[in-house]
C-alpha positions as CSV (number, residue, x, y, z in Angstrom):
1,M,98.2,133.4,26.3
2,G,95.3,135.4,25.2
3,L,92.3,136.7,27.2
4,N,90.0,134.1,25.8
5,Q,92.3,131.3,26.9
6,K,92.3,132.5,30.5
7,R,88.6,132.9,30.5
8,G,88.1,129.3,29.2
9,I,90.3,127.8,32.0
10,H,88.4,129.9,34.7
11,E,85.0,128.9,33.3
12,S,85.8,125.2,33.2
13,F,87.1,125.3,36.8
14,K,83.8,126.9,37.9
15,E,81.8,124.2,36.2
16,N,83.7,121.3,38.0
17,G,84.0,122.7,41.6
18,F,81.7,123.8,44.4
19,T,81.4,127.2,45.8
20,L,82.0,127.9,49.5
21,I,78.3,128.6,50.0
22,E,77.3,125.3,48.4
23,L,79.7,123.4,50.7
24,L,78.4,125.2,53.8
25,V,74.8,124.4,52.9
26,V,75.6,120.7,52.4
27,M,77.5,120.6,55.7
28,A,74.6,122.3,57.5
29,I,72.1,119.8,56.1
30,V,74.3,116.8,57.1
31,G,74.7,118.4,60.6
32,V,71.0,118.7,61.0
33,L,70.5,115.1,59.9
34,V,73.1,113.7,62.3
35,A,71.5,115.7,65.2
36,I,68.1,114.2,64.3
37,I,69.5,110.7,64.1
38,F,71.4,111.1,67.4
39,V,68.3,112.3,69.2
40,A,66.2,109.6,67.7
41,L,68.6,106.8,68.7
42,D,69.2,108.3,72.2
43,P,72.2,106.2,73.3
44,T,71.6,106.8,77.0
45,E,68.2,105.1,76.6
46,R,69.7,102.2,74.7
47,F,72.3,101.6,77.5
48,I,69.5,101.6,80.1
49,Q,67.5,99.1,78.0
50,A,70.6,96.9,77.6
51,R,71.3,96.9,81.4
52,N,67.7,96.1,82.1
53,A,67.8,93.2,79.6
54,V,70.8,91.8,81.4
55,R,69.0,92.1,84.7
56,Q,65.9,90.3,83.2
57,N,68.2,87.5,81.9
58,D,70.0,87.2,85.2
59,V,66.8,87.0,87.2
60,K,65.6,84.2,84.9
61,E,69.0,82.4,85.1
62,N,69.0,82.5,89.0
63,S,65.4,81.2,89.1
64,S,66.1,78.5,86.6
65,A,69.1,77.3,88.6
66,L,67.0,77.1,91.7
67,L,64.3,75.1,89.9
68,S,66.9,72.8,88.3
69,Y,68.4,72.1,91.7
70,Q,65.0,71.3,93.0
71,D,64.3,68.9,90.1
72,D,67.6,67.2,90.5
73,H,67.1,66.7,94.3
74,K,63.7,65.1,94.2
75,G,61.7,68.3,95.1
76,Q,64.1,69.4,97.8
77,V,64.4,73.2,97.9
78,F,67.9,74.6,97.8
79,P,68.8,74.6,101.5
80,P,69.6,78.3,102.0
81,I,66.2,79.1,100.6
82,A,64.4,76.5,102.7
83,N,65.5,78.4,105.8
84,L,64.0,81.8,104.6
85,T,61.0,83.3,106.4
86,V,58.0,83.8,104.2
87,G,57.7,87.3,103.0
88,E,61.2,88.4,103.9
89,V,63.6,89.6,101.2
90,S,67.3,88.6,101.1
91,M,70.3,89.6,98.9
92,L,71.9,86.8,96.8
93,V,75.7,86.5,97.5
94,D,78.5,84.1,96.5
95,G,80.2,82.7,99.6
96,D,79.7,83.0,103.3
97,K,82.0,86.0,104.0
98,M,79.3,88.6,103.4
99,K,77.1,88.0,106.4
100,E,75.9,91.6,106.9
101,G,75.4,94.7,104.9
102,C,72.9,93.1,102.6
103,D,70.4,95.9,103.2
104,D,73.0,98.8,102.7
105,N,71.6,99.6,99.2
106,N,67.9,99.4,99.9
107,A,67.5,103.0,98.6
108,V,67.9,101.6,95.0
109,C,66.1,98.3,95.5
110,T,62.4,98.2,94.4
111,S,61.9,95.5,97.1
112,A,64.1,96.3,100.1
113,V,66.2,93.6,101.8
114,T,64.5,92.9,105.1
115,Q,67.5,93.0,107.5
116,D,71.2,93.7,107.4
117,T,72.1,90.0,107.8
118,H,69.6,88.7,105.2
119,C,72.3,87.4,102.8
120,V,71.7,84.1,100.9
121,N,74.8,82.2,99.9
122,I,74.2,80.5,96.5
123,H,77.8,79.4,96.0
124,D,76.8,75.7,96.0
125,L,74.6,76.4,92.9
126,I,77.8,77.6,91.1
127,Q,79.9,74.7,92.5
128,E,77.4,72.1,91.3
129,G,77.1,73.7,87.8
130,Y,73.6,75.1,88.0
131,L,75.2,78.6,87.4
132,T,78.4,79.2,85.5
133,D,79.2,82.1,87.8
134,M,77.5,84.6,90.1
135,P,75.2,86.9,88.1
136,V,76.0,90.5,89.1
137,S,73.6,93.3,88.2
138,P,75.0,95.9,85.8
139,S,76.1,99.1,87.5
140,G,73.3,101.6,87.6
141,E,73.2,103.7,90.8
142,V,75.3,101.1,92.7
143,V,78.4,99.2,91.6
144,W,77.3,95.6,92.5
145,D,79.6,92.7,93.1
146,V,79.4,89.0,93.8
147,G,79.2,89.6,97.6
148,D,82.1,87.3,98.4
149,N,83.8,89.6,100.9
150,T,82.9,91.6,104.0
151,G,82.0,95.1,103.0
152,D,80.8,94.1,99.5
153,N,77.6,95.4,98.0
154,G,76.1,92.1,97.0
155,S,74.9,90.9,93.6
156,G,72.0,93.4,93.1
157,Y,69.6,90.4,93.0
158,T,67.2,89.5,95.8
159,I,65.2,86.5,96.7
160,S,62.2,85.9,98.9
161,L,60.0,82.9,99.8
162,E,56.3,83.7,99.3
163,P,53.2,81.8,100.7
164,G,52.7,78.5,99.0
165,G,56.4,77.9,98.6
166,I,56.8,80.3,95.7
167,V,60.3,81.6,95.3
168,T,60.7,85.1,93.8
169,V,64.0,86.4,92.4
170,R,64.2,90.1,91.8
171,A,66.7,92.7,90.4
172,C,67.2,95.6,92.8
173,E,67.3,98.2,90.1
174,N,65.1,98.9,87.1
175,E,66.2,102.1,85.4
176,Q,63.1,102.6,83.3
177,S,60.2,102.3,85.7
178,T,59.2,101.5,89.2
179,E,58.0,98.0,88.1
180,E,60.1,95.2,89.4
181,I,62.2,92.9,87.2
182,K,61.3,89.6,88.8
183,V,60.5,86.0,88.2
184,S,58.3,83.9,90.6
185,R,58.1,80.1,90.5
């Protein structure tokens, strides 16, 4: 094999391949683009928005269940709500075992539960089919639960009776602002 033949093979390889510097430059560019996209998408912010969307949906679902109950019962307010004192805030729970501790997580609630024993049992709304199950706020600062046992945290949703018979359902947490996630009807 002559000198010309070796040179020909070497030159054709050079034309078809990439140098190490070219590969490193491309990898650096791809890395910068990935970093820009990652920052632009901000997955933490997307998770916060998703949890708040669930809270907004659950607040509407609770409120609609209460309104449907009232419609089906000829204007009668759901009995546990009829007994509320105007202006006081209570935690929604599933069952009658959680009778205290409803104000234990007031530090994260935009509207604080008024008293330790202000727990409103909405189990009958589930039993009668107005709710498929107890909505539980997604975990933010607190791991919420249905509030069906002593020592539970509660659902993360509160309810209050306002002047004029207006019922307000709220989410305790809103991870994006101090503005409440609520529905009043």
